[in-house]
Structure formats: C-alpha cells, structure tokens
N, C-alpha and C positions, 0 to 999 in steps of 0.2 A: 284180540289182535290177530290179523291174518299173516301167516308167515310167507315171506317172499324172498327171492334171490335178487339182491340189489346189485345192478351191473352198471358201472360207470363207463363213460366213453362208448356208449352203446349205439351211437348214430351211424357208425360205419366200421369197416375193417374187422379186426379180430373181435372187438366188442359186440358188433351186430351179430356175428356168427356165434359167439358165446351165448347171446340171448336165444338164438334159434336152437342151440344144443340143449340149454337148460329147459326151454319150453318143451322140446321134443321128449325130454325125460320127465315130464310131469310137474315141473316147478312153476308156480306163479311168479311173475316178474315185476320189478320196479326198474324202469330204464331211466338212466340219467345221462344227459349231455346238454350242450348249449343249443343245438339245432332242433327245435321242437318239431318242425315239419318232418325231419328225418325220423325222429322217434315215433311220431304218429304213423308214418308209413310202415315202419317196422312192426309197430303194435297191431296195425290193421292186417298185415301179412300173417302174423302169428295167430290172430283171431280167426282169419279166414281158413286156417288149417285146423280149426276145431279146438284150439286151446283157449283158455281164458285170456281176454285182452289185457296186456300188461298195463300197469300204471305208468304214465308218462310224467317225468319230472324234469322240466327244462331249467337247468342250473348251470351257471358258469362257476365251476369249482375253483377257479383261480382266485375268486374273491375270498377275502380273509374269513368272512363269516359264513361261507357257503355250506360247510359241513354241518354246522349247528342248525342253519335254516333247513337243510335237507332232512335232518333228523326230526325237526318240528313238523315238517310237511308230511313225512311218513306217519308220524303219530297222529296227526290230524286226520289222516285218511284211514286210520285203523290198521296200519301195516307195521310189521316189524321184521327185520332181516333174520332169516334162518341161514342165509349165505350172503357174504359180501365178496363181490368180484371187482377188484381194483384194476381196471384196464385203462382208465384215462391217463394220458401222458403225451409228451411230445419231445422231440429232439431238435438240436440246432447244429448244423455243420459249420466248421470254420475254426480258426484259432481263438481260444477262449479270450485272450486279451483284446481281440479285434471285434468280437461280437457285441451286440447291444446288451449292456449290463442288466437293464430292467427285464429284458426277455430271458436272460439266463437265470435271474432270480425267480422269475415267474415259473420257469421250468422246474427249479428246485421245489418251489411251493407245490406245484401240481404233482410231480413225480414222487416227492418225498413227504412233504408235510401233510397233504390231503390224504395220501395213501395211509400214512401212519394214523392220522385222526380216525379215518373210517375203519381201519383195522381194529382199533381199540374201543371205539365209541359204542359198539353194539355187542360186546363180549357176553354180557348177561343173556341177551336174547339168543345169540348163537349157541351158548351152552344149553339153554332151555330146549332148543330144537335139535341139539347134537348136530349142528351144521358145520360150516367151515368158511375159510377165507382163501380165495384164489387171487394171488398178487401176480400181475404180469410183469416179469422182469425181461431178461434178454440174455443171449449168450455174450453180449457186451459186458455183462456183470462179472465175467471171469477174468478180465484183463483191463489195464488202462487204455484209454482211447485218444491219442493225439489226433486233433482234427475234429473231435466231438467230446472233448475232455469232460465237460460238465454232465453231459448226457450219460456217458459211460459210468461216471461216478455215481449218478443217481440210481442207476440200475444195480451197481454193486451194493448200494445201501438196501435196495429192495430185496435182493437175494439174502444178504446177511440178516436183515431184520426178520424176514419171513422164516428163515431156518431157525432162528432163536425162538420166534413165536410158536413154531411147530412143537418145539420142546416144552415151552412154558405152558401152553394151553391144552396139551394132550390130556392132562389129568382131568380137565373139565369136559372132555368129549368133543373138543373142537378140532377139526382137521385144518391144517394150514399148509398150502402148497405154493411154491414159487414156480411159475410157468416161464420157461426160458426159450422163446422161439429164436430162430435165426432170421434170415431174410424172408420177408413176406411182402408181397406187392400190395400195398395199401396206400391210403392218403398220407400216412406217416412220412413217406419219402418226399412227397411234395412240400409239406410244411417244413421238414428239416433241411431241405436243400440237398439231400443225399441222393446220389445215383448208385445203383447196384452194378458192380463190375460183372463182366460176363461169367466169370467163374462162380459167382454166387448162384447162378441158375442151377448148379448141381445140388445145392442144399436148400434151395427155396421151397417152401411149402405153401399150399393154399391156406387162407385164413380159416376156412371151415375145418380143415384137418388139424390145425393148431388148436382150435377151440375144442375139438373132440378129445385131443390128447390131454388138454388141461382139465377138462371135465372128468375124464376117467381117472386121472391121477389124483384129483381132489377126492373123489368118491372112495378111492382106495386108501386114502390117507398118506399119499406119497409126499415126501418133504420137498423134493425138487423134480421137476419134469422138464427135461431138455427135449424139445420137439424135433424129432426126425433123427434117423440113424446117422446121416452125414454130420449133423450138428453135435451129436453125442461123441462121434469119433474126433471131431475138431476140438471139443473141450477136453477130451482125454489127452490128446496130443499136446495141448497147451502146457500140461504139467511137466513136460520134458524139454520145453524150449525156454531159454532164458528170456526174462521180461524185456530186456533191451532189444532182442531180435523180434519179439512179438510186437513191441511198440513201433518199431521201424516198419513192419509189414502193415500194421493198422494205419500208420501215418500215410503210407503210400496209397492205401485203399481209400482213405478219406481225403485225398487230394493234396497231401503234403509232398515235400521233396523226397 
C-alpha cells in the first residue's frame, strides 16, 4: 500500500494550498472534494511541477456513507493515509433559529461527524507511517459566535477534539494539530454569506501562508497553530475579556444589533 496525504476540501482555498505545500515537501497526495474538474486541474498543476500526480477522489462528504466509501476507494487503489488533513467544511451566517435546519445539520455532519470519522478511521496506518492529522479549525473556536452560532460551535468541537487526540495518540507516534486561521479570503465567505469588516484586513492572511503554517506545525508536532501574529494576539486578549462583551462584539461583526 502506498502512503499518501489525504486532503479533504482540496478543490479551492486553504485545501488547495495545503495540497501544494504537502506536494512541495515530497508527499504523494489523495485529493478529495465534490468538484472533480477542480481536483483534476490541481492534480495536473502539481504534476506539471515535477511531482507525482495526486489521486483524485470526487466525493460528497456530506453523504452519510461517504467516509466508508472513501476508505474503500483508497484501498482499491492501493493507497493508505500517512497523513489525514481534514479541511472540508462550511459556515452559515444568520440567526440559528432562522436558518435552514437541514443546512445547519449538514454543516454539523461535515464539520464534525466526517472530521471525527476520518480522524479515527485510519489510526493504524497513521501509526505505521508515524504520520499525523491536521484538522482545520478557526479562531472562531475560542469563543461563542452569535450570528454564526452553529459554525462557531463546530469549530470549538474541532479544537477540543484535536487537542485531546494530540494527547491520546502521541504514544503511537501520531502527531495531531489543530490549525486555527483567522480571516482568509476564499470561497468560504461566499457560501457562508459572511462579509469581512474592514478591520479584518489587518489580520487577514493568504491561504498559502496559512497552509505553510499548518504544515510546519504538524511536522513539529505542535498541538495548536494559530495562524498569524495578529490572530495570536487576538486569541490571547480574549482570555481577559468577559464572554458577554466578546459575544456582543462578534454579534455586531456578524450583522447583529
């Protein structure tokens, strides 16, 4: 079985740049997303740079059986994950009670259930290759988020789960890192309906820089990687501000009163 870095949500944004960074550091890849044309374009780009062409796996991970089907497809191609990068996810802006309930539950499925499944499904192969898991969370994980309540809650889960796994799996030689970016200009904003305030430009990072930070942190065995100095300062300051004030600020940013 050939070891690969399995990267979900690889068709655009941070996921596509994570693929570029892993490939540049000598890893063979298996790319997962719904949009096969985007994945093939990225695979061709990586191959044109002199790297092995990544395996392309077009899956809609929101489907209940997708993770099991993905594992079967990998095995059928003679591939096994040495690294799992859980980047697939989305957000929704608006009051939780007013949003489409099915969409919110689909967000929980993708951001939480699928990430958990893929983090645990390949533990034996990750241990065999002394590889790791990179779970993409957010600085949203550090506080409640009125106006995007379910999304913030899913990222809090990702952070907590990843930190616990970091401890649990360390004895098996598996590194686990939660990557927590702040504002990044990607397709995520368009799907979520979120607009970035002008002040966000001071802490915004390019997706490629976020990907590089995440990769370095994973290779070092770092438990949590907050991307960017401005974001690290913001998270540190949150510890000294009452949650009520933080939530009011987040509410205003997310379009509330």
